[in-house]
C-alpha positions as CSV (number, residue, x, y, z in Angstrom):
1,M,-14.6,-16.0,2.3
2,T,-17.4,-12.7,1.7
3,P,-16.0,-10.2,0.0
4,R,-15.9,-6.9,1.7
5,R,-17.9,-4.5,-0.3
6,L,-16.9,-1.0,-2.0
7,A,-17.6,2.0,-0.8
8,L,-14.8,4.5,-2.0
9,I,-14.0,7.5,-0.1
10,R,-14.4,10.5,-1.5
11,L,-11.9,13.4,-2.3
12,P,-13.5,16.6,-0.1
13,G,-11.2,17.5,2.5
14,L,-9.3,14.6,1.9
15,L,-5.9,15.6,0.2
16,G,-6.2,18.4,3.2
17,L,-5.8,15.6,6.0
18,V,-3.1,14.0,3.9
19,V,-1.2,17.1,4.1
20,A,-1.8,18.4,7.8
21,L,-1.4,14.8,9.3
22,F,2.1,14.2,7.8
23,A,3.6,17.4,8.5
24,W,2.5,18.2,11.7
25,A,5.0,20.1,13.8
26,G,7.4,17.7,15.7
27,A,7.3,15.0,13.3
28,P,9.8,12.5,14.1
29,F,11.1,12.4,10.7
30,G,12.1,16.0,10.4
31,P,11.0,18.2,7.1
32,A,11.1,16.1,4.2
33,R,13.5,16.8,1.6
34,A,13.5,17.2,-2.2
35,L,14.0,13.6,-4.2
36,A,15.4,13.8,-7.8
37,E,12.2,10.8,-8.8
38,P,8.9,11.1,-8.6
39,L,7.9,10.4,-5.4
40,I,4.4,8.2,-5.8
41,A,4.7,5.5,-8.6
42,L,1.3,5.8,-10.8
43,G,1.6,2.9,-13.0
44,D,0.3,-0.4,-12.7
45,M,2.3,-2.2,-10.0
46,A,2.7,-5.8,-11.2
47,I,4.8,-9.2,-10.9
48,G,5.4,-12.1,-13.2
49,E,6.4,-12.1,-17.2
50,P,4.6,-9.1,-19.2
51,E,3.8,-12.0,-21.6
52,A,2.4,-14.6,-19.5
53,K,-0.7,-16.1,-21.2
54,V,-2.7,-15.5,-18.0
55,T,-3.2,-12.2,-16.2
56,I,-4.9,-11.3,-13.3
57,I,-6.0,-7.8,-12.3
58,E,-6.1,-8.2,-8.5
59,Y,-8.4,-5.3,-6.9
60,A,-8.1,-5.0,-3.3
61,S,-8.0,-2.8,-0.2
62,F,-5.4,-2.4,2.1
63,S,-7.2,-2.0,4.9
64,C,-9.6,-5.4,4.0
65,P,-9.1,-8.4,5.9
66,H,-9.9,-10.4,3.3
67,C,-7.3,-9.0,0.9
68,A,-4.7,-9.9,3.8
69,N,-5.9,-12.9,3.6
70,F,-5.4,-13.8,0.2
71,H,-2.0,-12.0,0.3
72,A,-0.9,-14.4,3.3
73,D,-2.3,-17.6,2.3
74,V,-3.1,-17.5,-1.7
75,L,-0.3,-15.1,-3.1
76,P,2.7,-17.2,-2.1
77,R,1.3,-20.4,-3.6
78,L,-0.1,-18.9,-6.6
79,Q,3.7,-16.8,-7.3
80,E,5.6,-20.6,-6.7
81,D,3.3,-22.3,-9.2
82,Y,2.1,-19.8,-11.7
83,I,4.1,-16.3,-11.6
84,D,7.8,-17.4,-11.1
85,T,6.9,-20.2,-13.9
86,G,6.0,-17.7,-16.3
87,K,2.5,-18.8,-16.8
88,V,0.9,-15.6,-15.1
89,R,1.4,-12.1,-14.3
90,L,-0.2,-10.2,-11.4
91,I,-1.4,-6.5,-11.5
92,H,-2.4,-5.3,-7.9
93,R,-4.7,-2.4,-7.9
94,E,-5.6,-0.3,-4.9
95,V,-9.3,0.6,-3.8
96,F,-9.9,2.7,-1.1
97,F,-12.7,2.4,1.7
98,D,-10.9,4.5,4.2
99,R,-7.9,7.0,4.7
100,Y,-5.8,4.6,6.5
101,A,-6.3,2.2,3.0
102,F,-5.4,5.4,1.1
103,W,-2.2,6.5,3.0
104,A,-0.9,2.6,3.1
105,A,-1.1,2.9,-0.7
106,L,0.7,6.0,-1.0
107,V,4.0,4.4,1.6
108,A,3.7,1.5,-0.9
109,R,3.9,3.2,-4.0
110,C,6.4,5.6,-2.4
111,A,8.8,2.3,-2.7
112,G,8.3,2.1,-6.6
113,P,7.7,-0.5,-8.7
114,E,10.7,-2.7,-7.7
115,R,9.7,-2.5,-4.2
116,Y,6.1,-2.3,-4.1
117,F,5.0,-5.8,-3.6
118,G,7.5,-5.8,-0.5
119,I,6.1,-2.8,1.2
120,A,2.8,-4.0,0.3
121,G,3.4,-7.8,2.0
122,L,4.3,-5.4,5.1
123,I,1.7,-3.6,4.7
124,Y,-0.9,-6.9,4.8
125,E,1.0,-8.5,7.2
126,G,0.6,-5.0,9.7
127,Q,-2.7,-4.6,9.1
128,Q,-4.1,-4.7,12.9
129,S,-1.0,-2.7,13.8
130,W,-2.8,0.4,11.7
131,A,-6.0,-0.3,10.0
132,R,-7.8,-0.8,13.5
133,A,-5.5,1.9,15.0
134,P,-7.7,4.3,17.6
135,E,-6.8,7.2,15.9
136,P,-5.3,8.8,12.8
137,T,-1.9,9.6,14.2
138,A,-1.4,6.2,15.5
139,A,-1.8,4.5,11.9
140,A,0.1,7.3,10.3
141,D,3.4,6.4,12.7
142,A,2.3,2.3,12.4
143,L,2.6,3.2,8.5
144,R,5.7,5.0,8.7
145,R,7.2,2.3,11.0
146,I,6.3,-0.4,8.0
147,G,7.9,2.0,5.1
148,L,11.1,2.0,7.3
149,V,11.2,-1.8,8.2
150,G,10.7,-2.1,4.3
151,G,13.7,-0.3,3.3
152,L,12.8,3.3,2.7
153,E,14.3,6.4,3.7
154,A,12.8,8.6,6.4
155,A,12.5,11.6,4.5
156,Q,11.5,9.3,1.5
157,V,8.4,8.4,3.2
158,E,7.9,12.1,4.7
159,A,8.0,13.4,1.3
160,C,5.4,10.7,-0.3
161,L,3.0,11.3,2.4
162,R,2.8,15.4,1.5
163,D,2.6,15.0,-2.3
164,A,-0.8,16.3,-2.4
165,E,-0.6,16.2,-6.4
166,G,0.7,12.7,-6.8
167,A,-2.2,11.7,-4.4
168,Q,-4.4,13.1,-6.2
169,A,-3.3,11.4,-9.0
170,L,-3.5,8.2,-7.5
171,Y,-6.9,8.8,-6.4
172,D,-8.4,9.8,-9.6
173,R,-6.5,6.4,-11.5
174,A,-8.0,4.4,-9.0
175,E,-11.5,5.7,-8.9
176,A,-11.3,5.6,-12.9
177,D,-10.2,1.8,-12.7
178,V,-12.8,0.9,-10.5
179,K,-15.7,2.4,-12.6
180,A,-14.2,1.1,-15.6
181,D,-14.3,-2.8,-14.5
182,E,-17.3,-2.0,-12.1
183,V,-15.6,-3.3,-9.1
184,S,-18.2,-3.9,-5.7
185,A,-16.2,-5.3,-3.5
186,T,-12.5,-6.6,-2.6
187,P,-10.6,-8.6,-3.6
188,T,-12.3,-8.6,-7.4
189,L,-9.8,-10.8,-9.5
190,I,-10.2,-10.2,-13.0
191,I,-8.4,-13.2,-15.3
192,N,-8.0,-12.5,-18.8
193,G,-10.8,-10.2,-18.9
194,K,-13.3,-12.3,-16.7
195,K,-14.5,-10.9,-13.3
196,H,-14.3,-13.2,-10.3
197,Q,-15.2,-12.8,-6.7
198,N,-13.1,-14.3,-3.9
199,M,-12.1,-17.8,-4.0
200,P,-10.1,-20.4,-2.2
201,Y,-7.1,-20.8,-4.1
202,E,-8.0,-24.6,-5.4
203,D,-10.7,-22.6,-7.2
204,L,-8.3,-20.2,-8.3
205,R,-6.0,-22.9,-9.7
206,A,-9.0,-24.5,-11.6
207,V,-9.8,-21.0,-13.2
208,I,-6.4,-20.3,-14.4
209,D,-5.4,-23.8,-15.3
210,A,-8.7,-23.6,-17.8
211,A,-7.5,-20.1,-19.3
212,L,-4.0,-21.3,-19.7
213,A,-5.5,-24.5,-21.6
214,E,-7.2,-21.9,-24.3
């Protein structure tokens, strides 16, 4: 399972593309309405007990096939064996190979911490529908549909995807995290401060069990 090498997209012109793409005339969701709460959640997205003995930080890109495989095959077992039992806390941090992955993160974070992992799961599950889209509008439409399936309101999705200030803040934080942890590929797992590349679940279990035994 070779990890995808990391090459962060650069921001010049990116936020303009975000705003322009999701605000074109005739957009099916209509004008975005003002929302009472922040549009894009910027903190760490985590599941599991805050006081768990083992913390795993997963650096992943929504457009990375290996990351999609991790969420389909590894995460359910990890959750059953370790997260739901209070032994492990998992933090999911996005990195951005391309603008599609960036837009996907905006949709996922639009759901807020309570529903983030549900939307993220749908995004990974539907990766082929948007990450391989032949044009940006097709990717945008697919991501919008995922947001709606995940329970977001149409106007809420629209507002989040027009939030240039929130998008800038999200990008800045992701770039700082990747630099601080010297992440060069996805998925990368940092387990109690020690960096690991992608691995089969049985190998991951061995690493977690060793950390729990310390």
